FITOR-28090 format. One line per field, with one value per residue (C-alpha): residue number from 1; residue in three letters; x negated, y negated, z. Coordinates in steps of 0.02 Angstrom, whole numbers, always signed. Layout:
BEGIN
marke: c(NUM; ...)
tiza: c(ALA; ...)
xx: c(X; ...)
yy: c(Y; ...)
zz: c(Z; ...)
***
This chain:
BEGIN
marke: c(1; 2; 3; 4; 5; 6; 7; 8; 9; 10; 11; 12; 13; 14; 15; 16; 17; 18; 19; 20; 21; 22; 23; 24; 25; 26; 27; 28; 29; 30; 31; 32; 33; 34; 35; 36; 37; 38; 39; 40; 41; 42; 43; 44; 45; 46; 47; 48; 49; 50; 51; 52; 53; 54; 55; 56; 57; 58; 59; 60; 61; 62; 63; 64; 65; 66; 67; 68; 69; 70; 71; 72; 73; 74; 75; 76; 77; 78; 79; 80; 81; 82; 83; 84; 85; 86; 87; 88; 89; 90; 91; 92; 93; 94; 95; 96; 97; 98)
tiza: c(MET; ILE; ARG; VAL; VAL; LEU; PRO; ALA; HIS; LEU; LYS; ASN; LEU; ALA; HIS; VAL; THR; GLY; GLU; VAL; ARG; VAL; GLU; VAL; ALA; GLY; PRO; PRO; THR; GLN; ARG; GLU; VAL; LEU; ASP; ALA; LEU; GLU; THR; ALA; TYR; PRO; MET; LEU; LEU; GLY; THR; ILE; ARG; ASP; ARG; HIS; SER; GLY; GLU; ARG; ARG; PRO; PHE; VAL; ARG; PHE; TYR; ALA; CYS; GLU; LEU; ASP; LEU; SER; HIS; GLU; SER; PRO; ASP; ALA; PRO; LEU; PRO; GLU; GLU; VAL; VAL; ALA; GLY; LYS; GLU; PRO; PHE; ILE; VAL; LEU; GLY; ALA; MET; ALA; GLY; GLY)
xx: c(-3059; -3240; -3316; -3424; -3543; -3583; -3722; -3668; -3667; -3552; -3438; -3422; -3385; -3253; -3181; -3200; -3278; -3350; -3346; -3218; -3129; -3090; -2992; -3077; -2979; -3094; -3236; -3327; -3480; -3571; -3482; -3309; -3343; -3407; -3262; -3139; -3232; -3231; -3047; -3002; -3118; -3132; -3240; -3379; -3382; -3559; -3637; -3684; -3691; -3711; -3536; -3576; -3701; -3641; -3822; -3868; -3936; -4126; -4122; -3975; -3999; -3878; -3898; -3800; -3847; -4020; -4053; -4096; -3972; -4024; -4110; -3986; -3868; -3712; -3612; -3698; -3584; -3598; -3653; -3515; -3529; -3482; -3339; -3272; -3282; -3411; -3546; -3532; -3596; -3711; -3743; -3899; -3982; -4167; -4303; -4459; -4613; -4752)
yy: c(+1189; +1240; +1345; +1488; +1594; +1764; +1885; +2036; +2162; +2052; +2020; +2209; +2230; +2092; +2158; +1990; +1930; +1759; +1627; +1620; +1468; +1440; +1308; +1247; +1198; +1063; +956; +1051; +1131; +1295; +1366; +1314; +1385; +1550; +1561; +1536; +1660; +1795; +1762; +1780; +1929; +2021; +2156; +2025; +2009; +2043; +2040; +1856; +1814; +1918; +1959; +1911; +1768; +1692; +1671; +1688; +1860; +1858; +1891; +1779; +1601; +1458; +1333; +1186; +1047; +1126; +1110; +1251; +1232; +1393; +1308; +1165; +1164; +1267; +1116; +990; +916; +994; +884; +777; +866; +1030; +950; +874; +1043; +983; +1101; +1273; +1330; +1474; +1626; +1712; +1873; +1836; +1956; +2005; +2103; +2088)
zz: c(-391; -372; -511; -448; -551; -474; -521; -625; -482; -378; -527; -546; -361; -366; -531; -619; -780; -809; -674; -536; -466; -284; -191; -33; +122; +187; +121; -17; +65; +38; +191; +127; -47; +22; +146; +3; -107; +28; +62; -121; -146; +21; -57; -61; +129; +189; +15; +7; +192; +349; +414; +593; +585; +421; +365; +182; +138; +107; -80; -122; -182; -213; -355; -424; -545; -569; -382; -263; -120; -33; +112; +131; +278; +240; +296; +182; +48; -124; -270; -345; -513; -427; -331; -493; -582; -708; -644; -561; -392; -437; -327; -389; -337; -312; -368; -275; -320; -441)
***
């Protein structure tokens, strides 16, 4: 099971509190985690990634183990700590402006 932390507005949309857990079908990657998340919570479709291209939305970032994974390949393996359930995969809404 992969632990996923969502920002507050997506928790509200998905009707969840705290972190969620998803089971991935293949090797644990960003793509597999997000596929499993959108399958379990279809109301999140299009909120984290573009529905058609699958690309990360501009103001969404991914973190794990204090690393910014936002610009990593969606098919790159997740850190072992995330795969083992010791650390969560974090979806974070970025802020812009000054």
